[in-house]
C-alpha positions as CSV (number, residue, x, y, z in Angstrom):
1,M,107.1,107.1,83.3
2,A,104.5,109.3,81.6
3,Q,105.4,112.9,80.7
4,M,103.1,115.9,81.0
5,T,102.8,118.0,77.9
6,E,103.5,121.7,78.0
7,R,99.7,122.3,78.1
8,I,99.2,120.0,81.1
9,Q,102.1,121.6,82.9
10,T,100.7,125.1,82.2
11,L,97.3,124.2,83.6
12,F,98.8,122.4,86.7
13,A,100.8,125.5,87.5
14,K,97.8,127.8,86.9
15,V,95.1,126.2,89.0
16,P,95.3,127.2,92.6
17,T,94.2,123.8,94.0
18,A,94.4,120.2,93.0
19,V,92.9,117.1,94.6
20,L,95.3,114.5,96.0
21,C,93.7,111.1,96.2
22,T,95.1,108.3,98.3
23,A,93.8,105.0,99.8
24,T,94.5,103.0,102.9
25,A,96.3,99.7,102.4
26,D,92.9,98.0,102.4
27,G,91.4,100.4,99.8
28,M,89.5,103.0,101.8
29,P,89.8,106.2,99.6
30,N,90.7,109.7,100.8
31,A,90.8,112.9,98.8
32,V,92.1,116.3,99.9
33,P,92.7,119.7,98.3
34,V,96.3,120.8,98.0
35,G,97.6,124.2,97.0
36,A,101.3,124.0,97.7
37,K,102.3,122.2,94.5
38,K,104.9,122.6,91.8
39,I,106.4,120.9,88.8
40,I,109.9,119.4,89.2
41,D,110.0,118.1,85.6
42,A,107.7,116.7,82.9
43,E,107.3,113.4,84.9
44,T,107.5,114.6,88.5
45,I,105.5,116.9,90.7
46,L,106.0,118.0,94.3
47,I,103.3,118.7,96.9
48,S,104.3,120.2,100.3
49,D,102.9,118.6,103.4
50,Q,101.6,121.1,105.8
51,F,98.4,119.5,107.0
52,L,98.4,115.9,105.7
53,N,97.4,113.4,108.4
54,K,95.2,110.6,107.0
55,T,96.7,111.3,103.6
56,L,100.3,110.9,105.0
57,A,99.5,107.7,106.8
58,N,97.9,106.4,103.6
59,M,100.9,107.3,101.4
60,Q,103.3,105.6,104.0
61,N,101.3,102.4,103.7
62,N,100.2,102.6,100.0
63,P,102.4,104.9,97.9
64,R,100.0,104.9,94.9
65,V,98.2,108.2,94.4
66,A,96.2,110.3,91.9
67,V,96.2,114.0,91.5
68,T,93.3,115.6,89.7
69,F,93.1,119.2,88.5
70,W,90.9,121.2,86.1
71,E,89.7,124.5,85.0
72,G,86.4,124.9,83.1
73,H,86.0,122.0,80.7
74,E,89.7,121.0,80.7
75,G,91.2,118.7,83.3
76,Y,93.7,115.9,83.9
77,Q,94.4,113.1,86.3
78,L,98.0,112.1,87.1
79,K,98.6,108.7,88.6
80,G,101.9,107.7,90.2
81,T,104.0,106.6,93.1
82,V,105.2,108.8,95.9
83,T,108.3,109.2,98.0
84,I,108.3,111.4,101.0
85,E,111.3,113.5,101.8
86,T,111.7,115.0,105.3
87,S,115.3,115.9,105.1
88,G,117.9,116.8,102.5
89,P,118.2,119.6,99.9
90,R,114.8,119.2,98.2
91,F,113.0,119.2,101.6
92,E,115.0,122.2,102.7
93,Q,114.1,124.1,99.5
94,T,110.5,123.1,100.0
95,A,110.5,124.4,103.6
96,R,112.0,127.7,102.5
97,W,109.3,128.0,99.7
98,I,106.5,127.4,102.3
99,D,108.1,129.8,104.7
100,D,108.0,132.5,102.0
101,L,104.3,131.6,101.1
102,S,103.5,131.8,104.8
103,A,105.0,135.3,105.1
104,K,103.2,136.5,102.0
105,A,99.8,135.0,103.1
106,G,100.1,136.3,106.7
107,F,99.1,132.8,107.8
108,P,101.4,130.3,109.7
109,L,102.5,127.5,107.4
110,K,105.3,125.0,108.0
111,S,106.3,122.2,105.6
112,K,106.5,118.8,107.3
113,G,107.7,117.1,104.1
114,A,108.1,117.1,100.3
115,V,105.8,114.6,98.6
116,I,107.4,113.6,95.4
117,I,105.1,112.0,92.8
118,K,106.6,110.2,89.8
119,I,103.9,110.2,87.2
120,E,103.2,106.8,85.6
121,E,99.8,107.5,83.8
122,I,97.9,110.6,82.6
123,Y,94.2,110.7,81.9
124,A,91.8,113.3,80.6
125,V,88.9,114.3,82.9
126,A,87.1,116.8,80.7
127,P,83.5,116.1,80.0
128,G,82.6,114.6,76.7
129,P,83.6,111.5,74.7
130,G,87.3,111.7,75.7
131,A,86.5,111.6,79.4
132,G,88.7,109.1,81.1
133,K,90.9,108.6,78.1
134,K,94.5,107.6,78.9
135,L,96.8,110.2,77.4
136,A,100.2,108.8,78.5
């Protein structure tokens, strides 16, 4: 597994939205913005599923994903494999977290699942000569 540095973790937590990229089993790509995201540890992130439809179907058939995030001229892409939890302690904690976000936002949100991504590779996506460089 690849591990995020403190700087990568800080930026991931700071940016309001990341892009979750999936593909169908036959390779048709899909990319969606996600905001309900958090770090579990240096090699694992969690994304809550409130609205994922095509993305969820893609992950069920092809668990390989990429998550890209950036701010200004700094950005990273995390590649890994997902598991989807729809019961158990981590899902229950995620559901409570989303219920709290919903109450604060005044907008109805309900978590359908916790998408757990084990990070296998990390790349730089900032413009310049290091663009696309594998970092871990």
